[in-house]
Every structure is written in structure tokens, then in C-alpha cells.
N, C-alpha and C positions, 0 to 999 in steps of 0.2 A: 388643667392637667393633674393635679393633685387628687382630685376626685376619680379621675381615670385610672391613676395608678393605684389608688385604693380598691376600686372593684376589682382590677386584674390581680392583686394580692389575694383578694378573697376567692377568686376563682381558682387560683393555684393551691390555696389552702385546702379547698373542698373538692379538687379533683375535677371541675367541671370544663376546664379548658379543653381537655381532649374527647369531650363527648362527641360522638358522631364520627370520630376519625378511625379508619381501619385500623384493625388489630393487627399483629404478627402473622396470625393465621389466616389472614384474608378476609375474615368476618368483620362486620361493623359492630363498634361499641354502641351500648343502647344509648338512644337520643331522646333527651325529654320532649314529650309532647309529638314525637315523630316514630312510634312503633311501627314495625313491619306488620301489615296485616296478614292473617293466617292464610289468605288464598295466595299471597306473594312467596310465604315461605314454602308452602306446599309445591308452588310451580318451580321454585328455585330448586328444591330437593328432587323432584320430578326429572328436570332438564339436568341436573348434575349425575343422576343416575339412570339417565335414558337408556343407555346401551345394555346396562344389566337388566332392567325392567323388560325391555324388548326380547331379550335372550331367554328369560324365564318364561315369558308369555310364548315364544316359539317352541319351546320345549313341551309345554302344557298342550298348546293347539296342535302339535305335531302327534302327541300320543292320542287324542282325541279323533283327530283325523285317521291315523292308522286302525284304531279300534272300529270306527263307523266304516271304513273300506273294507275291512275283514268280511262284513256281512253283505258286501255288494256283490260277490261273486266276480272279481276282476280277473282278467287274464294276465299271463304272464307277462305280455308286452305293455299292458296297462299299468302294472305294478312297476315296470322300469321306467315309465314316462312320469309317475309320482315321484319317483327319486330323483329326476333329472335335476331340479335346482339345487338338490344337496349335493350331486356329484359335480355340480359347477364349483361349489364352494370348495371341495376337497382338491379339485384341479387348480384352483386359484391359490390355494395355500401350498399345494406341492409346487406350482410354478416358481414361487418366491423362495422357498426354502435354501436353495444352493447359493445364490447371490447373498441372501441375508446371513447364512451360516459363514461363507467364506469372508465375505467383507467384515461382517462384524468382529470375528476373531482376529483377522488381519490387523484391524485398526484397534481393537482392544489390546491384544499382545504387544502391538508397536508402541502404545501410548503408556504401558506399565513398565516400571523398571524391572529388568530381569530377575532381580533377588526378590523383590515384591511379588512378581508373576510367581515365581515358584512357592513362595510362602502362601499366597492365595490358592493356587492349585492344590497344594498339599492340604489346607484346610479343607476345601472342597471335597476334594477326594476322601478325606477322612470322615466328614459328615456324611456323604453319600455311601460309603461302606458301612458305617455305624446303623444307620436308618434301614439300609437293605437288610442287615442281619437281623435286626430288631423285627422288621416285618416278615423274614423268613420265621423267625421264632414264633411270633403270632400266628402264623398260617399253620405250623406244625401243631402248636397247643391247641388251636381251635377245632382242628381235624381230629384230634385224639379225644377232645371233650365231646364234641358233638357226635362223631363217628357217622360221618354221611354214607360209608359203603357197607355198615355193617347191618342195618336194616333189612335191606333187601337181599333176599337168599339167592335170588337168580339176577343175572348181569341185566340191566335195563337195554332192550333192543333199539338202536336207533338207526332208520333206514337214510341211505342216501349219503353218509360220511365215510364209507370205507376206503375210497379212493382218494381222500385228501389226507390221510395218515401219512407224516413225514418219515422218509426212509431211516431206519435206525442207523446212528453213527456212532464211531467209537469215541471215548471221552477224550483221549489225546488228541485225535484228529480235529475235534471241535475246538480245543484250546489254540492249535496250531492254525487253523483257519482264522482265528480272532487275530492272531499274531500278524498272519499274511496281509489280512485286510487293514492293518494299521499302516503297512506299508504298500500302497496300491502299485501295481506296475505302470498304470496308465490313468492320469488324473481325470481325462475326458470320460473314459469307460467307467471311472468310479461314480461318477454321476448318475449312472442307471445300471450298473452291475456290480456283484460282489463275488468273491471267490468262495467255492463251496467243493468241499472233497465228496467224492462218489467213488464206488467201488465196482471192481470188475473181477471175475473169478478166473484165475490162470491155472489150467491143469498141466501138472509135471508128471513125467515117467521116470521114476527111480530106477537106475541100473546098477544095482547093487547084487545081481545075482538073482533077486526074486522080482516078479512083475507085479510092482505095486504103482498105484496112481494117487498122487496126493492134489489137493485143490486148495490154492491160497487166495485168499481175499486180498487184493491189491488196491490200494488206493490211488486215486488220480483226480486231478484238479479240473473243474469246471466253472463256468460263469454262469452264475443265476441272475435272474432279474431282480432289481431291488438296489436302491442307492447304497454305496458304500460310505455311509457318513461318517464313520469313524475315522477312515483313511482320509477324508476331506477336512476333518476337525484337526488332525495331528498336522497334516502339511500346512493349514492355515496358521496354527500356533507357532510352528517353527518358522514359517515364511515372515510372520510380523516380528518375532524376534531378530531375524536376520535383516529385517530392514531398519529395526532400531540400532543395529551394531554399525549400519552403514553411515549413521550420522546425517550431515546435509545432504549428501547424494540420496539417500532415500526418502526425504521429506516429500518429494514431489509425488512419488508413488504412495506414500502415507495419506497424503491429502486426497488423493484420487479415491482411495478405498473409504475414506471418511465420507467424501461427498456421495459416492456409490452408496454407502450404508444409510445416510440419512436420506436419499431419494427412495430406497426400498422401504424405509419406515413410513414415508408419506404414501406409498402403495399400501402399506398394510393398514393405515388407518383409514384408507377407503374402503379396503376389503372388510373391517370390522364392521361396517355398518350393513354389510349385505349378510353376515354372519347369522343373525337372528333368523333371516328368511330360509337360508340355506339349511341351518339345524332342523327348522320344523320339519321340512320335508325329508330331511336325513332320517330323523326319528320316525316318521309317519312311514316312510318306505320300508324300514327294517322290520316294524310291527306288522306291517300288510303281507311281508314275505313269511312270517311265522307260520308253520302249519302244526295243527295238533298240538297247541301249547298245554292243554290240560294234562295229556299223557305225559308229556316232557317234563313238566313240572312235578308231577306225581312222582316220577321215578326218580329225577334228579333234583328234587327241591332241597333236600337237606345239604347237598353239595352247593348249590347257589347261594343257600342262606349262609353257608358257613363261609364262602369267599366274601359275600357282600358285607356280612357282620365283621369279619376281620379288617376289610378295607376301611370299613367306618371307624373301628377302633383306632387303626392306625392313622387314619387321616384327620378325625377330629378329636383325637385325645393325645396321642403319643407325639405327633410332629407338633402340635399346637404348644404342649407342655414343654418340650425343648426349646422352642423359640421363646417361650415366656420365661424358662429358667436363665437363658442366656441374656436376653435383652431387656426383660422386664417391660415389655410392650405387650398390648393386647393382641393375640394372634389371630381372634376372629375379625378383628378390623383388618387386619393383613389379608386375611381370606376373602372378605368382602369384596376387597380392592382388585381381586384376581377373578372374580366369579365369571366374568364374560369368558375369559381363556377356559375355566374349568367347564362350562357347558358347551364350550367348542370341543375340548376334549372328549367331553361324553357323546357328543354328536358324530365327531369324525372317527373316534377311536384309534387316533395316531397322535403320539405325543410330538413327532416332528411335524405335523401340520399345525399343530396348538402352537408352536415356537414363535411364531412372528406376533400372534395376539398376546401371548404371555410376555415377550419382551416390551410391548407397548403398554401392559397394565402395570406391570412392575415399576416401569419408569415413571408413568405419569400418576398412579394412584397410590403407589407404596414408598415413593421417594428413593428408590434404587438408583444410583448413578449409571450413566451408560457405559461407562468402562466396566464396571462390574457386571450390569445384566448381559451384555453383549459379549463378554469373554465366558461367564459361568453357565448361562443358560442353554447354550449348544452344546456345552460338555456335558451337562445334567441331562438333555434330552438324549444322547447317546449312552452314557454310562450309568445313570441313575434310574432303577427301575424296581422301586419299591413295590408296586402293585403286582408286576410280572412275578418277582420272586415269591410274594405271598400265596399268588394263586398257584404257582408252581408246587409249593410245598403242601397245599391243601389238596391239589391233584394227585399228587404222588402217595400220600397217605391214604386218599379216597381210592386209588387204584389197588394198592395194597390191601385194603379192608375187603375190596370187591373180591378178590382172589383168595382171601383167608389166610394172607401171609402176614405173620406176626413180624414187627419190626424190633430190632434190638436196638441198644443204646448206639452202638457203632453206625448202624444203618441210619438212624435218625440224625446224627451228627454228619453223616456224608449228605444227606438230604440238605441239610442247612446250608454247609459250605458249597455244595455244587450248585444250588439255587442261587446263592450270594454271586458266586463267580461267574455262573452262566449267564445271569441277567444283564451283565456288562455286555455280552455279545448280543443281546437280543435286538432284534431290529425294532426301531421306532414306527412300526406300520401295524395295520390291524392284523391280530393273531400272530404277532411277532413272538409271543411268549409260548405258544403252543410248539414251536419250532423247535426251541431249546429245552421243553418239556421231555423229549426223547433222551436227551444226555442224562437227565436225572434218573430216568427210569432204567436206563443201561447201567448207571452207576450203582445202582442197588439192585440190579437183576430181576427187574419187574416186566412184564410184557408190554410191548410199546404199541400192540394192537387197540389196546383199551382207550388210546387217545381220541379215537372217535366218538366215544361218549363226551369228552371234554369238548371236542369240537362242536357238537351238538348245541350246547349252552355258550359257545365262547361269544356269540353276538352280544350277550348281555354282560357276562363277566368281564369281558375285555374292556368294555366301557367304564366300569369302575376301576378297573386297573390302571387305565389312562389318566384317569381323573387323579389318581394317588401318584401316579409318576410325575405329572406336571406340578401337582401340589408340592411334592417333595424338592423339585428343581427350584419352585418360587421361593420357598422357604430358606433353600440353600443361599439363595442371591440375597435375601433379606438378611440373614447371619452375617454373610460376608460383609454386607454394608456397614453393619453395626460394628464388625472388626475392624475395618477401615477408619470408621467415625472415632473409635475409642483410641485406636493409634495415633491419629490426628491430633485428637485432645491430650494424650499424653505428651506428645512432642511440643504443643502448643504451651502446655503447664511447665514443661522443662526450660523452654525458652524464657516463659515470664520469671522464673525461678533464677536463671541465670542473669538476668537484666537487675532483679532485686539484690542478688549478691554483688554485682558490679556498683550499684548504688547505693551499698550499705555504710554505715559508719566507720567500717576498717579501712573501707577504700579512700584513696587521697580525694579530697574533694577539688572541684575544677577552680582554675584561677577565675577571680571576679574582678572586673574593674571597679576602682573606687568611686567612680562616678554614677555606678547602677545602685539602686538602693534595694536591698532585699525585701521581698514581700512580707509585709507585715500584718498584723491585725487591726482590726477597726479600733481596739482602745488605745493605740499608739499613733492615730492619724493626727489627734490633736497637738501632739508634741512635734510631729513631723511639719505639720503646717506651720506652727510657731517659730521652728527652727528655720524654715525656708523664709518666712517672713522676716527675720532678724536678720537673715543673710542678704537679703535684698535691700534691706536698711543701710546696713554696713556698706554695702556696694555703692548705695546713692550717695552717702556720707562721704565716701572717698573719691568719687566724682566731683562733688562740690569742692572738696579741698584741693583737688587738682585744678579746677577752673579757677 
């Protein structure tokens, strides 16, 4: 027994006792003579990142299929058939958006204290507003440096895009539409329609003695196709807060929404494994659709480069720098964790459609809690449009340069502020940013007809916009998780300090029984044993005397 004890003590002193046991991060500590072979390590890494690898492979193969099919002389019908698997992916993601957004926001806002909810929402809106303003500034600066519209003397002509130019809308009407959509008149119709202002010309005959005819442009409301996600988000948050106020009466409904949300996330996890296949055909179909790419890139190449470089600067330098400064964590590890969602954003070109996958990625790979991700990400998908704001600023300066219209300082500030504000109302759908570009052009007095040039290359620029939009949402969720963790740590330290103060020397000591010996060091054990032995002897002597 003594020999065994000596061996155990040696192991403890050398740290060999815990060899082979799992560490806190889930990896195994090195075991003597039992090292994992290289093939096993490679296999483990591949299996852990299988979805990311499949997604990257899907994008690359899709590009190759698209480039190869361009020379096959396919008909329009055959091109549609090639894009069919990608269309299925978009339909699956859109199918899951409404239950996911509503249930996640109801359960998220019901599970967070209203004061904490207001604080989290305030920090999120501040982050989204600051990053969008930075993105708008980068867009204006990049367009003024590269000058994409000054090189070509004649405007490039693009065929087939004149009918898609959105109708010019007054700035005040655009913001009133935004407020109206926050309060939908019908929740069911909000799932597939949103409010939009149109105009009609009303002729009036003035009867002031002179025969004069005046024409007035009068706004009136119409319902346009497209989900009113802003109204659904606001309703879900308010409804969740109301359920929390009910107390025990609202618990049953909160549990229902929690269960519904969990079931929806299971469906999302199944859809994620179809995503690489769908993305492959989405990319291939879009490349096959391109006509006369050389001419398009020759005339609008500087504009495309300006947008993509601006998106790269904001997405790879600015947002990671903000995340690192605040959290002191590696931002590129965070980006790797959401790579599947970013690739899906590139393929679908819709931040709303990417929302289900983004939730799954930040929760499973980046350690963001469900309460944070399911509350912040739906709001971010609606409000945070960094990529759209940057592209709109570049497009506005580009159109001004094409028309030889110099922009003064006031107009540049107007572009910045209008782009930041109007991106909030941009729909999270493909080409959603182009619809709000007309607001910026109207604000600075530029012609809206030139939007047809932007639409010609929007299929490419809009993809990098969407990637930047969803990346900003994910970093916002990560920063809020860090904020919550810090607050919890401060509360824990405050509790510990209170406990220490209560147990300090100034506090009155607890009453002790005289029969309980205090804990003492090993140096005094001999004295304790001797006193105990002498006490026993005296008791034995007393018994003998009594006998």
C-alpha cells in the first residue's frame, strides 16, 4: 500500500495523472505512447468542417459549370432548368423565414428582462448605425478616389434594363412608407405584401377670373409584392414583451413558441446540407444568363471594382478591427465559423433567406447564446444594411460623375445621411438596395434613369452587398454576446466581493461549539493527539475510582 501511495504521489507531482483525459475545449491531452496518427487528425478536421468544404466546392464547381455552359449555346428554357436546384434552395429558405423570425423574436424577447432587452436593443442599434455610416463613408471615399464615372466620356448603353428602373419617389414619402410598414394593418398580408406609395396626376381648373389649369402629383397607397419583415419584427418583439408581462398566464404560450422555434431550427439543420448543392446551381445559372460580359465589364469595370474593393475593406478590415478592439478575440476565427452562411448569402443574394443558416452557424460554431442570436439576427437582417449603404454611395457618386455633375460638401453629406437612413428600409431581397437608390438620387437632384446601368451589373454587386450585410449582423451578435458575458462576470465578481466583506475580520465571527475543534495545521496534530490520549486516560482513571 505504501509503495502504491508513493507512485501516485510521483504521478501527481509530474502531472501524469491526467494524461489522456479530455481538456476543457473538448480536445484530448497528449497521451504517452498513444499519439493520434496524422490520417485520423486530418479525417477529424475534415468531418468537423465538412459543410464549409462542401460549400466552397459548390461555389467553385458552379463557376466552372456556368463558364462551360456558356459555350454550349443553351436555350433560355435549358438555362432555367440549370437553375432549378438553386431555385429550390431559395424556396426552402423563404419558406422557413416567417416561422423562424416570428417565433425566435417572440421567445427571445419573452425570455429577456425588459430593461435588459432595451439595453441590448440600444447597443445593437448603435453598432448597426455606426457600421452603416462607416460603410457609407468608405463608399463615397472609394468613388471619389477611383472615379468610376469620369473615365468614359459617353454613357455606356445597356440593353434590356430600361423597364426595370423603379419609379422616382419623394424622400418624405419613402420615410412615411417606412413608418407605415412598421405598423402593418394586417399581419397575414404582411407575410407577402408591403405598403408603397404611388402617384396620380390630378388636374384642377382655377376659377379666379383667368382660365388656368394646374396639375398636382397626389400620393396614394398601394400594396406591392414582398414580405413586410419590418412590421413582423416589431410585432413579434412587442408580443413577446406582452407575454412576459402576463407572468404565469403567458408561460404556456412562451413554451409553445420556444418549441416551435426549436422545431424550426431542426428543419434549418436539414436544409443546411442541401445548401452546397443548391448554391452550385444558383451560381452556375447566373453565370450562364450573362450576355456580352466583356462589353459590360469594359464599360462598368471601374464601378464594379470600386464596389467590391469597398466591400472587401469594410468586411475584411473594418468590421474585424471593431470586433477585435472590443472583444480581444480573433475575428477571422469568428468569420470561419460563419463561412457557410456567407457562401449562402453570396449564392442566394438575400439576407433574409440567409437568416436561418446564420442563426445555426453563430450558435453552434461561435458560441453565441440562443437568446442573443434569435433576438438580434432577425433585427439585423431587417435594419443593418452595410453593403447596401456602401454600394448606394458608390452608385450615387458614379452617376454624378457620368453626368458631369460636381458634388459639393453639402451634397456629399446628404448622400451619406440618406444612404444610412434609407438602408434601414431596404428589403432583404435580391436587388432590394436598387429600389432605395432612387431616394438618394432624388435627394441630391440626380437623374434616376441612370439606375438602368446599376441594374446591369447588380447581379454581381448585390452578392457582395449581401455577404457584407450578413457579416455585420453576425459580428453584432458576437459583440452583444461579449457584452452580456462581461456584465455577468462583473455581477459575479460583485457577489464574491460582498461575500468576502461579510466574512472579513471586521464582521462578527459565528458562534462555535466548544466541542468542535478548529481546523489546525499538521504541526499541532501531535499536541492534539497527546491531549486526546491524556483525556482518555483521565476518564479511564475516573471510571476505575468509581468502580
